[in-house]
C-alpha positions in Angstrom: 0.0 0.0 0.0 1.5 3.3 -1.1 1.4 5.8 1.8 -0.2 9.1 1.0 1.8 12.3 0.9 0.3 15.2 2.9 0.3 19.0 2.6 -0.7 21.0 5.7 -2.8 24.1 5.1 -1.4 27.3 6.7 -3.8 27.1 9.7 -1.9 24.0 10.9 1.5 24.5 12.6 4.6 23.5 10.6 5.8 21.7 13.7 3.3 18.9 12.8 5.1 18.5 9.5 8.5 18.3 11.1 7.4 15.8 13.7 5.7 13.6 11.1 8.7 13.7 8.8 10.9 12.6 11.6 8.7 9.6 12.0 9.0 8.8 8.3 5.9 10.4 6.8 6.1 12.6 3.7 4.6 15.8 4.9 5.1 19.5 4.1 3.4 22.6 5.4 2.2 25.8 3.7 4.7 27.7 5.9 7.6 25.6 4.7 6.9 26.2 1.0 5.9 29.9 1.2 2.2 29.4 0.6 1.0 31.4 3.6 -1.5 34.1 2.7 -2.8 32.4 -0.4 -6.4 31.5 -0.9 -7.9 28.1 0.0 -8.4 27.4 -3.8 -4.7 28.1 -4.4 -3.8 25.9 -1.4 -5.8 23.0 -3.0 -4.2 23.6 -6.4 -0.7 23.5 -4.9 -1.5 20.2 -3.2 -2.8 18.8 -6.5 0.3 20.0 -8.3 2.5 18.2 -5.7 0.4 15.0 -5.7 -0.5 15.5 -2.0 -3.6 15.3 0.1 -4.4 18.5 1.9 -5.2 18.7 5.6 -7.0 21.8 7.0 -8.8 23.1 10.0 -10.9 25.2 7.6 -14.2 23.3 7.9 -16.0 26.3 6.5 -14.4 26.5 3.1 -12.9 23.1 2.2 -16.2 21.2 1.8 -17.2 23.7 -0.9 -13.8 23.2 -2.6 -14.4 19.5 -2.5 -17.8 20.0 -4.2 -16.1 22.4 -6.7 -13.5 19.7 -7.6 -16.2 17.1 -8.0 -18.5 19.3 -10.2 -15.6 20.3 -12.4 -14.0 16.9 -12.5 -10.8 18.2 -11.0 -8.7 15.2 -9.8 -7.1 15.6 -6.4 -5.2 13.5 -3.9 -7.7 14.0 -1.0 -9.1 16.7 1.1 -9.0 16.1 4.8 -10.6 18.5 7.3 -10.7 18.6 11.1 -11.9 20.7 13.9 -9.1 22.4 15.8 -7.4 19.8 18.0 -4.6 20.0 20.5 -1.2 19.0 19.0 -0.9 15.6 20.5 -4.4 14.5 19.5 -3.9 15.9 16.0 -0.6 14.1 15.7 -2.1 10.8 16.7 -5.1 11.1 14.4 -3.0 12.1 11.4 -0.6 9.2 12.0 -3.5 6.8 12.2 -5.0 8.2 9.0 -1.7 7.9 7.1 -1.1 4.4 8.5 -4.5 3.1 7.4 -5.4 4.7 4.1 -3.5 4.5 0.8 -3.1 7.1 -1.9 -6.0 5.5 -3.7 -8.2 5.6 -0.7 -7.8 9.3 -0.4 -7.8 10.1 -4.2 -10.8 12.4 -5.0 -12.3 11.9 -1.5 -13.3 14.3 1.2 -12.6 13.1 4.7 -13.4 14.4 8.1 -10.4 13.4 10.3 -11.7 10.8 12.7 
């Protein structure tokens, strides 16, 4: 099973990306690649261009972006949203997600982080 690559939206600390990378996951953050201050749409397009699923706390906008992608037949590598969680809880949930879903499981899907 190919492990998904993840891109963290700017509302998630880049510390999460660093900790996950140190554990062997392929994760980058908007802060690390200079994408802070860009629109949610641009964040999604960046994730698509980099073949990465995107994770965001922005539960207000990303569901409509998922609908836009579906209606316009825009292929993406997964849109994952979560309510704001403390760091430790978020870390464990993201690790569980990445350990249990493949690239194909996430492809073109919208997921609420369990």
